[in-house]
C-alpha positions as CSV (number, residue, x, y, z in Angstrom):
1,M,0.0,0.2,0.0
2,K,1.1,3.4,-0.7
3,Q,1.3,6.2,1.7
4,R,-0.5,9.5,0.8
5,P,1.5,12.5,1.8
6,V,0.9,13.6,5.6
7,L,1.6,17.4,6.8
8,M,1.1,18.4,10.2
9,Y,1.3,22.1,11.3
10,A,2.2,22.1,14.9
11,T,4.1,23.4,17.9
12,R,6.7,21.7,19.7
13,F,4.9,20.9,23.2
14,C,1.2,21.3,22.6
15,P,-0.4,18.1,24.3
16,Y,-2.7,17.6,21.3
17,C,0.5,18.0,19.0
18,L,2.4,15.0,20.9
19,R,-0.7,12.9,20.8
20,A,-1.0,13.5,16.8
21,R,2.7,12.3,16.5
22,M,2.1,9.3,19.0
23,L,-0.8,8.2,16.7
24,L,1.2,8.6,13.3
25,K,4.0,6.8,14.6
26,R,1.9,4.0,16.0
27,K,0.3,3.6,12.7
28,G,4.1,3.8,10.9
29,V,3.0,6.9,8.9
30,E,5.8,9.3,7.6
31,Y,4.7,12.7,7.9
32,E,6.1,16.2,7.4
33,E,5.8,18.6,10.3
34,I,5.9,22.5,10.2
35,N,6.4,24.1,13.3
36,V,4.4,27.2,13.6
37,G,5.5,28.3,16.9
38,G,6.9,31.8,16.9
39,D,6.5,32.0,13.2
40,A,3.3,34.4,12.4
41,A,3.7,33.9,8.6
42,L,3.6,30.1,9.0
43,W,0.7,30.3,11.3
44,E,-1.3,32.4,9.0
45,E,-0.6,29.8,6.4
46,M,-2.1,27.1,8.4
47,E,-5.1,29.4,9.0
48,R,-5.6,29.9,5.7
49,L,-5.1,26.4,4.6
50,S,-7.3,24.9,7.1
51,Q,-9.6,27.8,8.3
52,R,-8.7,27.0,12.0
53,D,-6.7,28.9,14.5
54,T,-5.6,25.9,16.5
55,V,-2.8,23.2,16.4
56,P,-2.3,20.5,15.0
57,Q,-3.6,21.2,11.7
58,I,-3.1,17.8,9.7
59,F,-3.5,17.4,6.1
60,I,-3.7,14.1,4.2
61,G,-2.8,14.9,0.5
62,D,-5.0,18.1,-0.4
63,L,-7.6,17.2,2.7
64,S,-7.7,19.1,5.7
65,I,-8.8,16.4,8.4
66,G,-8.6,18.8,11.1
67,G,-6.9,18.3,14.7
68,Y,-5.8,15.6,16.8
69,D,-9.5,14.8,17.9
70,D,-10.6,14.8,14.3
71,M,-7.8,12.5,13.3
72,A,-8.3,10.1,16.4
73,A,-12.2,10.1,15.7
74,L,-11.3,8.9,12.2
75,D,-9.1,6.2,13.6
76,R,-11.6,5.0,16.0
77,S,-14.4,4.9,13.3
78,G,-12.1,2.9,10.9
79,K,-12.1,5.5,8.2
80,L,-8.4,7.0,9.0
81,D,-6.3,4.0,7.1
82,A,-8.5,4.7,3.9
83,L,-7.4,8.3,3.9
84,L,-3.6,7.5,4.8
85,F,-3.1,4.4,2.2
86,E,-4.0,4.2,-1.3
87,S,-5.1,0.4,-2.0
């Protein structure tokens, strides 16, 4: 199975960012992380792309899936793997 690209806007120590990292690691998912902490331009980019102002903001391919709670809900419902991996 081929993994779709995953991008996460995050800050270093936010607890939800840490949980998102752990969930992606547990699933064996490679991802790119953009640290928006202390960088107003990157934070604005995240807000423009996701229409949200909290971290983390997670994208699978071009799809904004939201934050950690959203990703965890997709995982619990069995829908996350279908988004992450092409069959």
